[in-house]
N, C-alpha and C positions, 0 to 999 in steps of 0.2 A: 686869541681863539675866535673872538667875534668876527674878525676880518677874514680868517680862514673859512668859517661857515658861510659867509656872504659870498666869498669867491667861489666856493664849491657850488652854492645855490645857482650862481650865474652860469657856471659850466654846465650844470645839469639842465638848466632852463635852455641854454643854447643848443645842447644835444637833442633836447626834446623838440625844439623848434625845427632843427634839421630833419629829424625823424618824421615829423608831421609833413614838412615840405616835400620830403622825398616820397611820402605815401600819396599825397594829393597829386603830385606831378610825376607819379611813377611811369605813366605811359610815355611822357615826353622824355624822361630820363632813359627809359628802355629804348626808344627810337633813336636817341642820340647815341647810346652805347652801340647799337647795332650798325648804325651808319659810320661810327668811328672805326669799328673793327672791319667793316667792308672797305672803307677807304684805305686802310693799311694794305689790304689785299688787292687793291685797284679794281674792286668789284663794284658794279653799278646796277641798282635795281631797275628791272624793266618788265614790261607786260607785252604780250602778243596774244593772238587768238588763232586756234585751229578749229576747224569745223564749227565756227561760231562761238567757241567757248574760249573765254580769256584764261590765260595761264601766266604765272609769275615766275621770274628767275633772276639770277645774278650772273653778271657777265664782265669779264675783263676786256680791255681793248683788243681788237684783232689785229695782230701784226703780221705782215707778209712772212711766210716761211715758217711760223709757228704752228705746231700741231695742236689740236683741240682735245680737251678732257671734259667729258660730261660726267657730272657727280649726282648720284642718287641717294637720298637720305633713307633712314629707316622708318618703320611704321610709327605713326604718331608724331613724327618730327617735321622738319622743314628745311628749306635750302640754307638757312642760317646755321645749320650744323657743321657746314664746310668752311666757315669764315677763317678760323685759325689755320686749318689745314691748307686753305688756298694761299694764305699769306706766306707759307713756308715754300711755295714755288718761286717766289721772288720774281714774278713776271716773266718766267721762262716759257710759259705755256698760255695758250688761250683757254680760258676756263669758263665753264657754264655749270652753275648749280641750280637744279630745278626744284620747284615745288611739285611734287607728284600729285596725281588725281586725288582730289578730296583733302589735300593736305595744305598747310601754310595759308597763303592768301587765295588759293584756288577755291572754286565753288564746291559746296558740300551738298551733293546731290544723292539723296537716299535711294533713288531709283537707278543709280548708275552701277555698273559692275566695276569692282575694284580688283578683280582677279589679276594674277601675275601677268597673264597673257594680254589682258586689256591694258595694263600699265605699259607693257612693252610696245604696243601699238601707239600709245600716247607719246612715248619717248621718240618713237620712229617718226611720228608726224612733226613733232617738235624739232628734231634734227633737221628735217627737210625744210621746215619753215625758216630755221636760222641759217640755212645754207651750208650745213656742215655734212660733207659726204662721208668722210672717214674720221674717226676719232678713237681715243682711248676712253674706256668707260671705267668708273669706280663706283661701287655701291656698298652700302653697309646694311646688314640684316635683311629686311624686306627689299631694300635697294640692291642688295647683293644677289638676291634671287632673280630680281628683274634684270640685273646686269648680266647674269649667266644665261638666262633664257634669251635675252636680246642677242648675245654673242653666238648663240646657237641658231637663232632664227634669221639673223642678218650677218653672217660671218664675214662677208666682204667688206663691211663697213668698219669692223672692229680691229684696231691696230694692236691693242692689248686690253686685258681686263683685270682689274684688281678688286678682289672680293674680300670685304672686311666683315668677319663674323657673319657670313652669308646664311640666309634661310634657305631651306630646300631640302637639306639632308638632316633628319633628326632621328637617326637610328639609336643613338645613345642619348637617353633622356637627360635633361637639365633640370635645375632648381625650378625654372619657370614651368616646365612640363609637369612637375609635381603639384605646383600651386594651381595650374589649369585643371588638373584632375580633381582638385579639392574645390573647384568652382570659383577660383579667384585669379583674375588676370593682372599681374603686377605692372603691366605696361599701360594700363588705362587708369589715369588718375581722375578722381572726382572731387578732391579737395586739395587745399595747399599743403596740408600734412601728407596726404598720399602722394602728392607730386614730389615732395622731398624724398620720400621713401623710394619712389620711382627712380630718381637720380642716383641714390645710394645703391639701388639694386642693378642698374644698368652699368655703372662705372665703379671700378676698383680704385683707380687713381683719379679721383674727382678734383678737377681744377677749382680754383676760387671763383665763385659766382656771387656777385653782390646780391644781398637779400632783396633789394628793389627789383632787380631783374628776375630773380626766382619767383617773386610774388606775381609779376605780370605773367610769366610763363605758366604758372599754376592756374591763374584765372583763365588763360587762353585754353589750357588743357581741360579744365572743368566744363567749358563750353563746347567741347568736342566729343563728349562722351558717346552720344548716339552715333555720330559718324565713325568714330574709332571703332565702336562695336561692329558696325556694318563692314568696315574695311577689313578688320581682323577675321571676321567670319569668312569673307570672300577669299582672302589669301590662304586661310587655313585649309579650305577645300582643295586648292591647287596643290599645296604641300603635301597633303595626306594622299593625293593621287600619285605622287612621286614625280621626280624630275630626272631620274637617273639616265633614261634612254635619251632624253633631250640633251643633256650635258655632253654626251659623247660626240655630238655634232659640232662642238666648238673647235674652231681652227686656230684662233689667235692664242699667243702665249697668255697664261693666266697666273697670276700671283695671289695666293690665299693668305690673308693676314688674320690672325686670331689672337685674342688675349687669353692667357692661361687661367684667368679668374672669371671668365665669362659665365654668368649665371643664367643668361637668357637662352643661349644655344651652346650646348657642351662642346668644348674645344676638341674633345676626342673625335668628333664627327669630321675633323679636317681630313683625316686619312681617307675616309670613304669619298669625301668630295674630291680630293685630289686624284683618287683612282678612277673616277668617272670621267675626268677631263683629260684628253690626250696629252696636253702640254702644260702640266700645272706645276707650280713651285710652292712650297709651304713655308710660312714664317710664323712661328709663335712667339708673342711678345710676353715677357715675364712681368708679373704684377699688373696686368692690364686687364680690364673687363671687356664689355661688349661694344664699346664706342672708341676704338683706338685712334680714330681720326680726331677726336676731341681730347682724349686722355694723353696721347703722345703724338701730336700732329707732325712735328719735325721728324721724329723717327719713322713715322708712317710714310711721309713724303719722300724722305731720303731712300727708303727701301723701294718705293714706286719708281723713282727717277732711275736708280741703279738697274731695276729690273726691266723697264720699258725698253723695247728694241730702238736702237739708234736710227734716226732718219738718214737716208742715204744722201 
């Protein structure tokens, strides 16, 4: 019995040491995990500048003959949201995942406009800077609204658009709309606990995320409260003004993917969204929430590849 107690004490002490080490070195572990996932997708972290402002992005190698896909994340997120989604393409496309204005590693400027239209112009300048004349575009939530407005504003550039739970049409209220009416924004985390609640709110099929990674993400989110409030206010003004007339100008084929358990934007808005776009196809994913590209990356990518027009 004594030997068993000693052995158990050694195990507990060892686990405690691992926990302390993982906490002390959590940012190193976080960076290693991100780089590991990026490497699996052949994505390389890069920085460039437009109009004197630095922006960060992830990019796969450019291979002659490959079409490009530009990926736009949701509100409060970053380019890393597309890591596992990108890996599912298995090197068949040239991929670019951007940090949108005020997000990720980009500057947080409280005097900047983060309206959907401003974000569209940012993406347009980035595409020009990277020498991408035509491309497929995919966006989630806020990134979906930016993608749809971009497709309407620069129709000749867009080969196809994939909108994942896109913002822009909110005729049928969601759980988030109810919470916003009560004065609470479930997408802005201020503590580690509220960040965990945010993840549960945004995703129905939550993938395994190590606690060390979650803690770092929570700390980053807590440091973004002011800029997130500013960005949310700016994009909300655009959305309340309505995007219906603009969407009718889209020429490219559009695939709208929505999770049937989306609590942020009601999936029933998919019908109105599709009605406003001349050439839209709908796909509702069962038991998926607001972030299909994270919850079901392979399913989402396969649907996108089957949908995208084949190059001649």
